[in-house]
HTML snippet that shows the backbone in 3Dmol.js (N, CA, C, O; Angstrom):
<script src="https://3Dmol.org/build/3Dmol-min.js"></script>
<div id="view" style="width:600px;height:400px;position:relative"></div>
<script>
const pdb = `
ATOM      1  N   MET A   1       0.839  -1.168   0.034  1.00  0.00           N
ATOM      2  CA  MET A   1      -0.021  -0.017   0.001  1.00  0.00           C
ATOM      3  C   MET A   1       0.888   1.233  -0.018  1.00  0.00           C
ATOM      4  O   MET A   1       1.842   1.322   0.755  1.00  0.00           O
ATOM      5  N   THR A   2       0.586   2.169  -0.885  1.00  0.00           N
ATOM      6  CA  THR A   2       1.400   3.386  -0.955  1.00  0.00           C
ATOM      7  C   THR A   2       0.784   4.484  -0.134  1.00  0.00           C
ATOM      8  O   THR A   2      -0.370   4.390   0.285  1.00  0.00           O
ATOM      9  N   ASN A   3       1.535   5.504   0.089  1.00  0.00           N
ATOM     10  CA  ASN A   3       1.134   6.641   0.896  1.00  0.00           C
ATOM     11  C   ASN A   3       0.840   7.830   0.021  1.00  0.00           C
ATOM     12  O   ASN A   3       1.084   8.959   0.446  1.00  0.00           O
ATOM     13  N   ASP A   4       0.331   7.641  -1.178  1.00  0.00           N
ATOM     14  CA  ASP A   4       0.073   8.697  -2.135  1.00  0.00           C
ATOM     15  C   ASP A   4      -0.881   9.773  -1.599  1.00  0.00           C
ATOM     16  O   ASP A   4      -0.728  10.940  -1.960  1.00  0.00           O
ATOM     17  N   THR A   5      -1.852   9.428  -0.755  1.00  0.00           N
ATOM     18  CA  THR A   5      -2.837  10.359  -0.294  1.00  0.00           C
ATOM     19  C   THR A   5      -2.198  11.434   0.598  1.00  0.00           C
ATOM     20  O   THR A   5      -2.737  12.536   0.710  1.00  0.00           O
ATOM     21  N   ASN A   6      -1.066  11.130   1.228  1.00  0.00           N
ATOM     22  CA  ASN A   6      -0.395  12.064   2.113  1.00  0.00           C
ATOM     23  C   ASN A   6       0.507  13.076   1.446  1.00  0.00           C
ATOM     24  O   ASN A   6       1.070  13.929   2.131  1.00  0.00           O
ATOM     25  N   THR A   7       0.670  13.015   0.111  1.00  0.00           N
ATOM     26  CA  THR A   7       1.569  13.895  -0.580  1.00  0.00           C
ATOM     27  C   THR A   7       0.859  15.226  -0.956  1.00  0.00           C
ATOM     28  O   THR A   7       1.531  16.221  -1.229  1.00  0.00           O
ATOM     29  N   ASN A   8      -0.461  15.244  -0.969  1.00  0.00           N
ATOM     30  CA  ASN A   8      -1.214  16.460  -1.282  1.00  0.00           C
ATOM     31  C   ASN A   8      -1.695  17.103   0.002  1.00  0.00           C
ATOM     32  O   ASN A   8      -1.646  16.508   1.078  1.00  0.00           O
ATOM     33  N   ARG A   9      -2.172  18.361  -0.141  1.00  0.00           N
ATOM     34  CA  ARG A   9      -2.794  19.028   1.010  1.00  0.00           C
ATOM     35  C   ARG A   9      -4.067  18.286   1.432  1.00  0.00           C
ATOM     36  O   ARG A   9      -4.807  17.768   0.596  1.00  0.00           O
ATOM     37  N   PRO A  10      -4.302  18.247   2.740  1.00  0.00           N
ATOM     38  CA  PRO A  10      -5.550  17.591   3.182  1.00  0.00           C
ATOM     39  C   PRO A  10      -6.793  18.319   2.675  1.00  0.00           C
ATOM     40  O   PRO A  10      -6.765  19.529   2.453  1.00  0.00           O
ATOM     41  N   THR A  11      -7.870  17.581   2.496  1.00  0.00           N
ATOM     42  CA  THR A  11      -9.099  18.182   2.056  1.00  0.00           C
ATOM     43  C   THR A  11     -10.066  18.438   3.252  1.00  0.00           C
ATOM     44  O   THR A  11     -11.031  19.191   3.124  1.00  0.00           O
ATOM     45  N   HIS A  12      -9.790  17.811   4.389  1.00  0.00           N
ATOM     46  CA  HIS A  12     -10.629  17.904   5.565  1.00  0.00           C
ATOM     47  C   HIS A  12      -9.761  18.106   6.833  1.00  0.00           C
ATOM     48  O   HIS A  12      -8.607  17.678   6.886  1.00  0.00           O
ATOM     49  N   ALA A  13     -10.334  18.751   7.818  1.00  0.00           N
ATOM     50  CA  ALA A  13      -9.709  18.879   9.114  1.00  0.00           C
ATOM     51  C   ALA A  13     -10.467  18.033  10.109  1.00  0.00           C
ATOM     52  O   ALA A  13     -11.690  17.928  10.009  1.00  0.00           O
ATOM     53  N   ILE A  14      -9.789  17.425  11.070  1.00  0.00           N
ATOM     54  CA  ILE A  14     -10.416  16.634  12.113  1.00  0.00           C
ATOM     55  C   ILE A  14     -10.336  17.386  13.425  1.00  0.00           C
ATOM     56  O   ILE A  14      -9.271  17.862  13.819  1.00  0.00           O
ATOM     57  N   TYR A  15     -11.457  17.486  14.088  1.00  0.00           N
ATOM     58  CA  TYR A  15     -11.570  18.242  15.322  1.00  0.00           C
ATOM     59  C   TYR A  15     -12.118  17.391  16.467  1.00  0.00           C
ATOM     60  O   TYR A  15     -12.970  16.530  16.245  1.00  0.00           O
ATOM     61  N   GLN A  16     -11.643  17.620  17.665  1.00  0.00           N
ATOM     62  CA  GLN A  16     -12.268  17.093  18.856  1.00  0.00           C
ATOM     63  C   GLN A  16     -13.171  18.234  19.403  1.00  0.00           C
ATOM     64  O   GLN A  16     -12.725  19.366  19.593  1.00  0.00           O
ATOM     65  N   VAL A  17     -14.435  17.892  19.641  1.00  0.00           N
ATOM     66  CA  VAL A  17     -15.353  18.939  20.146  1.00  0.00           C
ATOM     67  C   VAL A  17     -15.838  18.543  21.500  1.00  0.00           C
ATOM     68  O   VAL A  17     -16.373  17.451  21.690  1.00  0.00           O
ATOM     69  N   THR A  18     -15.655  19.423  22.437  1.00  0.00           N
ATOM     70  CA  THR A  18     -16.162  19.177  23.763  1.00  0.00           C
ATOM     71  C   THR A  18     -17.190  20.295  24.130  1.00  0.00           C
ATOM     72  O   THR A  18     -17.063  21.413  23.629  1.00  0.00           O
ATOM     73  N   GLY A  19     -18.135  20.032  24.933  1.00  0.00           N
ATOM     74  CA  GLY A  19     -19.132  20.956  25.318  1.00  0.00           C
ATOM     75  C   GLY A  19     -20.255  21.025  24.268  1.00  0.00           C
ATOM     76  O   GLY A  19     -20.236  20.320  23.259  1.00  0.00           O
ATOM     77  N   GLU A  20     -21.209  21.881  24.540  1.00  0.00           N
ATOM     78  CA  GLU A  20     -22.403  21.988  23.685  1.00  0.00           C
ATOM     79  C   GLU A  20     -22.685  23.449  23.323  1.00  0.00           C
ATOM     80  O   GLU A  20     -22.415  24.340  24.130  1.00  0.00           O
ATOM     81  N   GLY A  21     -23.208  23.706  22.160  1.00  0.00           N
ATOM     82  CA  GLY A  21     -23.664  25.047  21.754  1.00  0.00           C
ATOM     83  C   GLY A  21     -22.624  26.122  21.916  1.00  0.00           C
ATOM     84  O   GLY A  21     -21.492  25.954  21.463  1.00  0.00           O
ATOM     85  N   GLU A  22     -22.973  27.226  22.550  1.00  0.00           N
ATOM     86  CA  GLU A  22     -22.089  28.378  22.718  1.00  0.00           C
ATOM     87  C   GLU A  22     -20.840  28.023  23.609  1.00  0.00           C
ATOM     88  O   GLU A  22     -19.828  28.722  23.568  1.00  0.00           O
ATOM     89  N   GLN A  23     -20.940  26.962  24.377  1.00  0.00           N
ATOM     90  CA  GLN A  23     -19.827  26.572  25.252  1.00  0.00           C
ATOM     91  C   GLN A  23     -18.952  25.476  24.670  1.00  0.00           C
ATOM     92  O   GLN A  23     -18.113  24.919  25.378  1.00  0.00           O
ATOM     93  N   SER A  24     -19.130  25.153  23.390  1.00  0.00           N
ATOM     94  CA  SER A  24     -18.355  24.125  22.765  1.00  0.00           C
ATOM     95  C   SER A  24     -16.921  24.645  22.452  1.00  0.00           C
ATOM     96  O   SER A  24     -16.714  25.828  22.180  1.00  0.00           O
ATOM     97  N   TYR A  25     -15.957  23.717  22.502  1.00  0.00           N
ATOM     98  CA  TYR A  25     -14.583  24.033  22.198  1.00  0.00           C
ATOM     99  C   TYR A  25     -14.098  23.074  21.079  1.00  0.00           C
ATOM    100  O   TYR A  25     -14.170  21.853  21.222  1.00  0.00           O
ATOM    101  N   TRP A  26     -13.610  23.647  19.982  1.00  0.00           N
ATOM    102  CA  TRP A  26     -13.138  22.880  18.841  1.00  0.00           C
ATOM    103  C   TRP A  26     -11.603  22.867  18.879  1.00  0.00           C
ATOM    104  O   TRP A  26     -10.980  23.929  18.857  1.00  0.00           O
ATOM    105  N   HIS A  27     -10.993  21.687  18.935  1.00  0.00           N
ATOM    106  CA  HIS A  27      -9.552  21.587  18.972  1.00  0.00           C
ATOM    107  C   HIS A  27      -9.116  20.668  17.789  1.00  0.00           C
ATOM    108  O   HIS A  27      -9.487  19.496  17.725  1.00  0.00           O
ATOM    109  N   ARG A  28      -8.324  21.245  16.871  1.00  0.00           N
ATOM    110  CA  ARG A  28      -7.921  20.464  15.711  1.00  0.00           C
ATOM    111  C   ARG A  28      -6.936  19.368  16.156  1.00  0.00           C
ATOM    112  O   ARG A  28      -5.948  19.636  16.840  1.00  0.00           O
ATOM    113  N   VAL A  29      -7.239  18.121  15.743  1.00  0.00           N
ATOM    114  CA  VAL A  29      -6.452  17.005  16.148  1.00  0.00           C
ATOM    115  C   VAL A  29      -5.898  16.202  14.963  1.00  0.00           C
ATOM    116  O   VAL A  29      -5.209  15.205  15.177  1.00  0.00           O
ATOM    117  N   GLY A  30      -6.180  16.608  13.733  1.00  0.00           N
ATOM    118  CA  GLY A  30      -5.692  15.871  12.601  1.00  0.00           C
ATOM    119  C   GLY A  30      -6.184  16.365  11.269  1.00  0.00           C
ATOM    120  O   GLY A  30      -6.788  17.434  11.172  1.00  0.00           O
ATOM    121  N   ALA A  31      -5.925  15.583  10.240  1.00  0.00           N
ATOM    122  CA  ALA A  31      -6.304  15.938   8.888  1.00  0.00           C
ATOM    123  C   ALA A  31      -6.786  14.720   8.128  1.00  0.00           C
ATOM    124  O   ALA A  31      -6.506  13.588   8.522  1.00  0.00           O
ATOM    125  N   ALA A  32      -7.497  14.941   7.058  1.00  0.00           N
ATOM    126  CA  ALA A  32      -8.008  13.830   6.225  1.00  0.00           C
ATOM    127  C   ALA A  32      -7.872  14.123   4.744  1.00  0.00           C
ATOM    128  O   ALA A  32      -7.951  15.280   4.331  1.00  0.00           O
ATOM    129  N   TRP A  33      -7.674  13.122   3.966  1.00  0.00           N
ATOM    130  CA  TRP A  33      -7.548  13.185   2.536  1.00  0.00           C
ATOM    131  C   TRP A  33      -8.590  12.271   1.881  1.00  0.00           C
ATOM    132  O   TRP A  33      -8.814  11.150   2.339  1.00  0.00           O
ATOM    133  N   ALA A  34      -9.219  12.753   0.815  1.00  0.00           N
ATOM    134  CA  ALA A  34     -10.117  11.865   0.052  1.00  0.00           C
ATOM    135  C   ALA A  34      -9.327  10.788  -0.662  1.00  0.00           C
ATOM    136  O   ALA A  34      -8.269  11.051  -1.234  1.00  0.00           O
ATOM    137  N   ASN A  35      -9.847   9.586  -0.626  1.00  0.00           N
ATOM    138  CA  ASN A  35      -9.188   8.477  -1.366  1.00  0.00           C
ATOM    139  C   ASN A  35      -9.394   8.691  -2.865  1.00  0.00           C
ATOM    140  O   ASN A  35     -10.338   9.354  -3.294  1.00  0.00           O
ATOM    141  N   LYS A  36      -8.488   8.114  -3.644  1.00  0.00           N
ATOM    142  CA  LYS A  36      -8.541   8.270  -5.084  1.00  0.00           C
ATOM    143  C   LYS A  36      -9.857   7.844  -5.691  1.00  0.00           C
ATOM    144  O   LYS A  36     -10.333   8.460  -6.644  1.00  0.00           O
ATOM    145  N   ASP A  37     -10.476   6.746  -5.123  1.00  0.00           N
ATOM    146  CA  ASP A  37     -11.749   6.306  -5.659  1.00  0.00           C
ATOM    147  C   ASP A  37     -12.942   7.129  -5.196  1.00  0.00           C
ATOM    148  O   ASP A  37     -14.061   6.917  -5.664  1.00  0.00           O
ATOM    149  N   GLY A  38     -12.710   8.083  -4.267  1.00  0.00           N
ATOM    150  CA  GLY A  38     -13.772   8.968  -3.786  1.00  0.00           C
ATOM    151  C   GLY A  38     -14.761   8.321  -2.857  1.00  0.00           C
ATOM    152  O   GLY A  38     -15.808   8.906  -2.580  1.00  0.00           O
ATOM    153  N   LYS A  39     -14.464   7.105  -2.350  1.00  0.00           N
ATOM    154  CA  LYS A  39     -15.382   6.407  -1.492  1.00  0.00           C
ATOM    155  C   LYS A  39     -14.999   6.377  -0.005  1.00  0.00           C
ATOM    156  O   LYS A  39     -15.620   5.666   0.786  1.00  0.00           O
ATOM    157  N   GLY A  40     -14.014   7.122   0.352  1.00  0.00           N
ATOM    158  CA  GLY A  40     -13.574   7.163   1.730  1.00  0.00           C
ATOM    159  C   GLY A  40     -12.534   8.231   1.985  1.00  0.00           C
ATOM    160  O   GLY A  40     -12.194   9.012   1.096  1.00  0.00           O
ATOM    161  N   LEU A  41     -12.029   8.258   3.214  1.00  0.00           N
ATOM    162  CA  LEU A  41     -11.032   9.229   3.606  1.00  0.00           C
ATOM    163  C   LEU A  41      -9.868   8.519   4.285  1.00  0.00           C
ATOM    164  O   LEU A  41     -10.077   7.518   4.971  1.00  0.00           O
ATOM    165  N   SER A  42      -8.683   9.002   4.115  1.00  0.00           N
ATOM    166  CA  SER A  42      -7.516   8.552   4.885  1.00  0.00           C
ATOM    167  C   SER A  42      -7.309   9.595   5.996  1.00  0.00           C
ATOM    168  O   SER A  42      -7.258  10.797   5.734  1.00  0.00           O
ATOM    169  N   LEU A  43      -7.196   9.122   7.204  1.00  0.00           N
ATOM    170  CA  LEU A  43      -7.115   9.988   8.390  1.00  0.00           C
ATOM    171  C   LEU A  43      -5.695   9.955   8.989  1.00  0.00           C
ATOM    172  O   LEU A  43      -5.050   8.908   9.058  1.00  0.00           O
ATOM    173  N   ARG A  44      -5.238  11.144   9.419  1.00  0.00           N
ATOM    174  CA  ARG A  44      -3.969  11.213  10.183  1.00  0.00           C
ATOM    175  C   ARG A  44      -4.247  12.047  11.429  1.00  0.00           C
ATOM    176  O   ARG A  44      -4.620  13.217  11.337  1.00  0.00           O
ATOM    177  N   PHE A  45      -4.062  11.432  12.589  1.00  0.00           N
ATOM    178  CA  PHE A  45      -4.284  12.150  13.849  1.00  0.00           C
ATOM    179  C   PHE A  45      -2.941  12.607  14.409  1.00  0.00           C
ATOM    180  O   PHE A  45      -1.970  11.850  14.426  1.00  0.00           O
ATOM    181  N   ASP A  46      -2.901  13.871  14.870  1.00  0.00           N
ATOM    182  CA  ASP A  46      -1.765  14.405  15.609  1.00  0.00           C
ATOM    183  C   ASP A  46      -1.926  14.142  17.117  1.00  0.00           C
ATOM    184  O   ASP A  46      -0.955  14.111  17.873  1.00  0.00           O
ATOM    185  N   ALA A  47      -3.179  13.958  17.514  1.00  0.00           N
ATOM    186  CA  ALA A  47      -3.500  13.618  18.880  1.00  0.00           C
ATOM    187  C   ALA A  47      -4.755  12.716  18.858  1.00  0.00           C
ATOM    188  O   ALA A  47      -5.599  12.847  17.972  1.00  0.00           O
ATOM    189  N   MET A  48      -4.863  11.827  19.812  1.00  0.00           N
ATOM    190  CA  MET A  48      -6.026  10.918  19.841  1.00  0.00           C
ATOM    191  C   MET A  48      -6.904  11.307  21.021  1.00  0.00           C
ATOM    192  O   MET A  48      -6.554  11.072  22.178  1.00  0.00           O
ATOM    193  N   PRO A  49      -8.083  11.923  20.703  1.00  0.00           N
ATOM    194  CA  PRO A  49      -8.957  12.364  21.772  1.00  0.00           C
ATOM    195  C   PRO A  49      -9.532  11.163  22.568  1.00  0.00           C
ATOM    196  O   PRO A  49      -9.868  10.133  21.985  1.00  0.00           O
ATOM    197  N   LEU A  50      -9.636  11.311  23.870  1.00  0.00           N
ATOM    198  CA  LEU A  50     -10.217  10.298  24.730  1.00  0.00           C
ATOM    199  C   LEU A  50     -11.660  10.607  25.143  1.00  0.00           C
ATOM    200  O   LEU A  50     -12.367   9.731  25.642  1.00  0.00           O
ATOM    201  N   HIS A  51     -12.085  11.829  24.937  1.00  0.00           N
ATOM    202  CA  HIS A  51     -13.466  12.203  25.243  1.00  0.00           C
ATOM    203  C   HIS A  51     -13.955  13.252  24.216  1.00  0.00           C
ATOM    204  O   HIS A  51     -13.165  13.764  23.423  1.00  0.00           O
ATOM    205  N   GLY A  52     -15.203  13.547  24.244  1.00  0.00           N
ATOM    206  CA  GLY A  52     -15.762  14.517  23.307  1.00  0.00           C
ATOM    207  C   GLY A  52     -16.205  13.831  22.040  1.00  0.00           C
ATOM    208  O   GLY A  52     -16.274  12.604  21.965  1.00  0.00           O
ATOM    209  N   ARG A  53     -16.507  14.651  21.036  1.00  0.00           N
ATOM    210  CA  ARG A  53     -16.914  14.128  19.745  1.00  0.00           C
ATOM    211  C   ARG A  53     -15.807  14.365  18.730  1.00  0.00           C
ATOM    212  O   ARG A  53     -14.969  15.250  18.905  1.00  0.00           O
ATOM    213  N   ILE A  54     -15.809  13.582  17.686  1.00  0.00           N
ATOM    214  CA  ILE A  54     -14.896  13.784  16.553  1.00  0.00           C
ATOM    215  C   ILE A  54     -15.675  14.361  15.371  1.00  0.00           C
ATOM    216  O   ILE A  54     -16.652  13.762  14.921  1.00  0.00           O
ATOM    217  N   MET A  55     -15.260  15.488  14.881  1.00  0.00           N
ATOM    218  CA  MET A  55     -15.933  16.118  13.716  1.00  0.00           C
ATOM    219  C   MET A  55     -14.920  16.184  12.576  1.00  0.00           C
ATOM    220  O   MET A  55     -13.759  16.521  12.809  1.00  0.00           O
ATOM    221  N   ILE A  56     -15.325  15.876  11.381  1.00  0.00           N
ATOM    222  CA  ILE A  56     -14.508  16.013  10.187  1.00  0.00           C
ATOM    223  C   ILE A  56     -15.187  17.044   9.321  1.00  0.00           C
ATOM    224  O   ILE A  56     -16.351  16.876   8.956  1.00  0.00           O
ATOM    225  N   ARG A  57     -14.492  18.096   8.990  1.00  0.00           N
ATOM    226  CA  ARG A  57     -15.047  19.225   8.242  1.00  0.00           C
ATOM    227  C   ARG A  57     -14.132  19.520   7.025  1.00  0.00           C
ATOM    228  O   ARG A  57     -12.907  19.427   7.099  1.00  0.00           O
ATOM    229  N   GLU A  58     -14.787  19.877   5.915  1.00  0.00           N
ATOM    230  CA  GLU A  58     -14.034  20.298   4.729  1.00  0.00           C
ATOM    231  C   GLU A  58     -13.212  21.550   5.063  1.00  0.00           C
ATOM    232  O   GLU A  58     -13.649  22.431   5.803  1.00  0.00           O
ATOM    233  N   ILE A  59     -12.007  21.589   4.487  1.00  0.00           N
ATOM    234  CA  ILE A  59     -11.155  22.775   4.721  1.00  0.00           C
ATOM    235  C   ILE A  59     -11.511  23.748   3.625  1.00  0.00           C
ATOM    236  O   ILE A  59     -11.484  23.424   2.437  1.00  0.00           O
ATOM    237  N   GLY A  60     -11.850  24.974   4.062  1.00  0.00           N
ATOM    238  CA  GLY A  60     -12.057  26.101   3.096  1.00  0.00           C
ATOM    239  C   GLY A  60     -11.111  27.201   3.447  1.00  0.00           C
ATOM    240  O   GLY A  60     -10.425  27.107   4.465  1.00  0.00           O
ATOM    241  N   ASP A  61     -11.035  28.241   2.660  1.00  0.00           N
ATOM    242  CA  ASP A  61     -10.132  29.341   2.934  1.00  0.00           C
ATOM    243  C   ASP A  61     -10.389  29.935   4.313  1.00  0.00           C
ATOM    244  O   ASP A  61      -9.442  30.294   5.012  1.00  0.00           O
ATOM    245  N   GLU A  62     -11.659  30.046   4.721  1.00  0.00           N
ATOM    246  CA  GLU A  62     -12.016  30.594   6.018  1.00  0.00           C
ATOM    247  C   GLU A  62     -11.535  29.711   7.127  1.00  0.00           C
ATOM    248  O   GLU A  62     -11.053  30.229   8.134  1.00  0.00           O
ATOM    249  N   ALA A  63     -11.635  28.384   7.004  1.00  0.00           N
ATOM    250  CA  ALA A  63     -11.206  27.494   8.049  1.00  0.00           C
ATOM    251  C   ALA A  63      -9.721  27.483   8.248  1.00  0.00           C
ATOM    252  O   ALA A  63      -9.242  27.274   9.362  1.00  0.00           O
ATOM    253  N   LYS A  64      -8.970  27.708   7.168  1.00  0.00           N
ATOM    254  CA  LYS A  64      -7.488  27.686   7.286  1.00  0.00           C
ATOM    255  C   LYS A  64      -6.994  28.919   8.138  1.00  0.00           C
ATOM    256  O   LYS A  64      -5.976  28.853   8.826  1.00  0.00           O
ATOM    257  N   GLU A  65      -7.768  30.034   8.049  1.00  0.00           N
ATOM    258  CA  GLU A  65      -7.338  31.256   8.716  1.00  0.00           C
ATOM    259  C   GLU A  65      -8.069  31.496  10.016  1.00  0.00           C
ATOM    260  O   GLU A  65      -7.664  32.365  10.788  1.00  0.00           O
ATOM    261  N   ALA A  66      -9.131  30.759  10.288  1.00  0.00           N
ATOM    262  CA  ALA A  66      -9.938  31.035  11.501  1.00  0.00           C
ATOM    263  C   ALA A  66      -9.186  30.643  12.750  1.00  0.00           C
ATOM    264  O   ALA A  66      -8.636  29.543  12.813  1.00  0.00           O
ATOM    265  N   PRO A  67      -9.142  31.519  13.758  1.00  0.00           N
ATOM    266  CA  PRO A  67      -8.486  31.166  15.013  1.00  0.00           C
ATOM    267  C   PRO A  67      -9.402  30.153  15.774  1.00  0.00           C
ATOM    268  O   PRO A  67     -10.622  30.167  15.609  1.00  0.00           O
ATOM    269  N   GLN A  68      -8.795  29.302  16.587  1.00  0.00           N
ATOM    270  CA  GLN A  68      -9.551  28.360  17.389  1.00  0.00           C
ATOM    271  C   GLN A  68      -9.908  29.020  18.668  1.00  0.00           C
ATOM    272  O   GLN A  68      -9.035  29.279  19.496  1.00  0.00           O
ATOM    273  N   SER A  69     -11.182  29.308  18.864  1.00  0.00           N
ATOM    274  CA  SER A  69     -11.617  29.906  20.095  1.00  0.00           C
ATOM    275  C   SER A  69     -12.636  29.014  20.767  1.00  0.00           C
ATOM    276  O   SER A  69     -13.297  28.224  20.094  1.00  0.00           O
ATOM    277  N   PRO A  70     -12.782  29.117  22.068  1.00  0.00           N
ATOM    278  CA  PRO A  70     -13.726  28.233  22.778  1.00  0.00           C
ATOM    279  C   PRO A  70     -15.170  28.384  22.364  1.00  0.00           C
ATOM    280  O   PRO A  70     -15.956  27.465  22.593  1.00  0.00           O
ATOM    281  N   THR A  71     -15.565  29.506  21.760  1.00  0.00           N
ATOM    282  CA  THR A  71     -17.006  29.719  21.453  1.00  0.00           C
ATOM    283  C   THR A  71     -17.330  29.757  19.974  1.00  0.00           C
ATOM    284  O   THR A  71     -18.450  30.094  19.590  1.00  0.00           O
ATOM    285  N   SER A  72     -16.346  29.410  19.127  1.00  0.00           N
ATOM    286  CA  SER A  72     -16.623  29.475  17.702  1.00  0.00           C
ATOM    287  C   SER A  72     -16.396  28.138  16.986  1.00  0.00           C
ATOM    288  O   SER A  72     -15.444  27.409  17.266  1.00  0.00           O
ATOM    289  N   GLU A  73     -17.308  27.847  16.050  1.00  0.00           N
ATOM    290  CA  GLU A  73     -17.187  26.667  15.265  1.00  0.00           C
ATOM    291  C   GLU A  73     -16.355  27.026  13.982  1.00  0.00           C
ATOM    292  O   GLU A  73     -16.475  28.143  13.480  1.00  0.00           O
ATOM    293  N   PRO A  74     -15.552  26.129  13.475  1.00  0.00           N
ATOM    294  CA  PRO A  74     -14.810  26.484  12.245  1.00  0.00           C
ATOM    295  C   PRO A  74     -15.730  26.695  11.101  1.00  0.00           C
ATOM    296  O   PRO A  74     -16.810  26.109  11.034  1.00  0.00           O
ATOM    297  N   ALA A  75     -15.302  27.546  10.183  1.00  0.00           N
ATOM    298  CA  ALA A  75     -16.114  27.876   9.004  1.00  0.00           C
ATOM    299  C   ALA A  75     -16.351  26.628   8.172  1.00  0.00           C
ATOM    300  O   ALA A  75     -15.464  25.785   8.041  1.00  0.00           O
ATOM    301  N   ALA A  76     -17.547  26.508   7.613  1.00  0.00           N
ATOM    302  CA  ALA A  76     -17.895  25.332   6.780  1.00  0.00           C
ATOM    303  C   ALA A  76     -17.323  25.453   5.398  1.00  0.00           C
ATOM    304  O   ALA A  76     -17.514  24.562   4.571  1.00  0.00           O
TER     305      ALA A  76
END
`;
const viewer = $3Dmol.createViewer("view");
viewer.addModel(pdb, "pdb");
viewer.setStyle({}, {cartoon: {color: "spectrum"}});
viewer.zoomTo();
viewer.render();
</script>
């Protein structure tokens, strides 16, 4: 198995989300790349969350520049 998916920029960001609503905190914990066949994603975690939810979001220009704050969700 080759690692071709890791040579390009990731298409998605992986976040650990704790809390609910206005009190939620989004912490980026990894990145994801679409597989060549388009039927799945390859995931790379920089940290492995032990609690909270895992969210995978498409990376857009706004998400790349958005600061991580405890009360804001990354741009869609």
